[in-house]
N, C-alpha and C positions, 0 to 999 in steps of 0.2 A: 503493500499501500504506498502511495505517496507520504511524505513526513507533510504538506499541506491537509489529507484528506484525513489522516490519522488526529493534528491539531485540531482540527474543526469538531471532529468526532468527541474528543474529549474536552474541547471548549478552551481549549491554553490558544494564545496567540501563534501567527504562523512564526513570525519573527524570534518566539519564546522560544519554541519546538527547536529550530534550527540553532539556536546559541544554542540550547542542548544538548541538540545531537554533534556539533563542532567543540564542545569542550567533554563530551564521554559523560554527561550527563542524562542521560535520557531512560525514562523510567522502562524503556521497553527495546528488542535488541534494532538496534540500526543498520543500515551501510550506506556507502555512497560509492555509486555508479564510479565508471571512469571521468562521465560526463558532468558529475559534479551532484546531480540531484541525491537525496537522502529518500532509503525505502525503508521503510516500517516493517519489520519482519513479524509477521503473523504467528500468534501462536495458536492450539489449540483450547477452546474458550475450559475452564474448570468446571466441573460439576460441582465442588462444596460450593458455590456462592461467588460475591466476585465484591470488589473493592472500590468504595468509592470514594473520592478524596473531597472536603469542602475545604475552602479557605475563603477570608472575608476581610476587608479593610472597610474603613471608617469614612474616608473618603478619595475623588479622584485622583486627587496630588501624591496617593499611596501607591499609584500603580506597579513602580519598581517594586518596592516592597510589598506586593500580592508574589510576584513573578517571585521573588526569593522566598517568600512563604511556602508556594506550592514547589517548587525545587527541594526545599527541606521534608516536608511532608511524605513528600513521592519517595524521594532516597530513605526515607525514616523506614514507610512503608517497604520497600525492594528489602532493608536491610532486616526485615522482619519476616521474608519469605513471600510477601502477599505483593503479586501483580495487580497492581492499581488499571482496571477497566475505566473508570469515566472521574476528571478532572471536573469539577463545580467549585467554578470563581463567582464572588460577590463583590460590588461592593454600595455601601450602603450601613449607616447607624446600628448599632448592638443592641442599642437601647429603647427602639418604635417598637422590634420585633415584627416588622415587615419584612421580612428577608424570603422572598416566594422559592429564589432558589432553593435555599435550605429545606422549606418545606414541600416541596417537590420530594427530595431524594427521602427524607422524613416519613414522607408519607408511601413508602415500601412496605410495605407487611414486615418484608422478612427483615427489617433495621429492627425492631423493639422487641425483644423477647420477655415478654413477661416474667419467666425465673431471673432478669437481672437487673432486678428494682432495687437490691440491695449492694450494687455495684459502685466501683469508684463516683461513677458518672453522677448518681443520687447525690452522694457524700457532697459532692464538687458543686453542684446544684444548687444544695442546702447550705453551702457556706458563703456561696454568691448571693442569695437573696439576703439570708441574715444581713450580709455588708451593707447590701443596698437598700433594707428594711431601715437597719440601725443607724444611716442616716436620716433617714426622715420619722421614725417614732420613736428613736433610744433604744438602747441594746435587751432591754426584758422581753419588750413587745416586739422586737424581731424573731427575736428566738422562738415567741409562738406563734408569727405570721408566718416565716419562714417553715415550722411543722405544716402548717395548717396547709399552705401551698403546695409544699410535697406531700402530703397527703393525698390532699385531693385531686393531685397529677398520677397518682400512681395506683387509686382506685377503678375499679372493674367499672366499667362502663353501663352497665346494671345499676350499681351502685346510684351512680348521679341522677339528679331530677332536674326534669327541665320544664 
């Protein structure tokens, strides 16, 4: 597959993919033809699932930071033996919750396993919520509000009323 096609499919700008290929940092095997064209070697799809990388920056002037972030995360995933199937990037505030691409990735039913509600991620989210609430309501109220928010988020859908 041509490098431009791989870049478009994985949400990476062509020039970024080209720079990665030149520097030997591509997350997939690539070869350069004698004419100078870069070709991505396609492998057989894995049956155990797929790895999606999501990276975000807050503003458009941080595009260079976004490219570096993608590079680091893809290298980290490859270092863990994970073949990255898709790279999703987004520019937008982390505070307003309007992250359309992240919501699309998370809407995949294979992403969230109900058995993982006690994972480190839940602990991290609780910590972030507590810190945000502490700034608004004070420390004691923050712990209670964060605990209620996590309980609501992890409650089975049948228990919620609407």
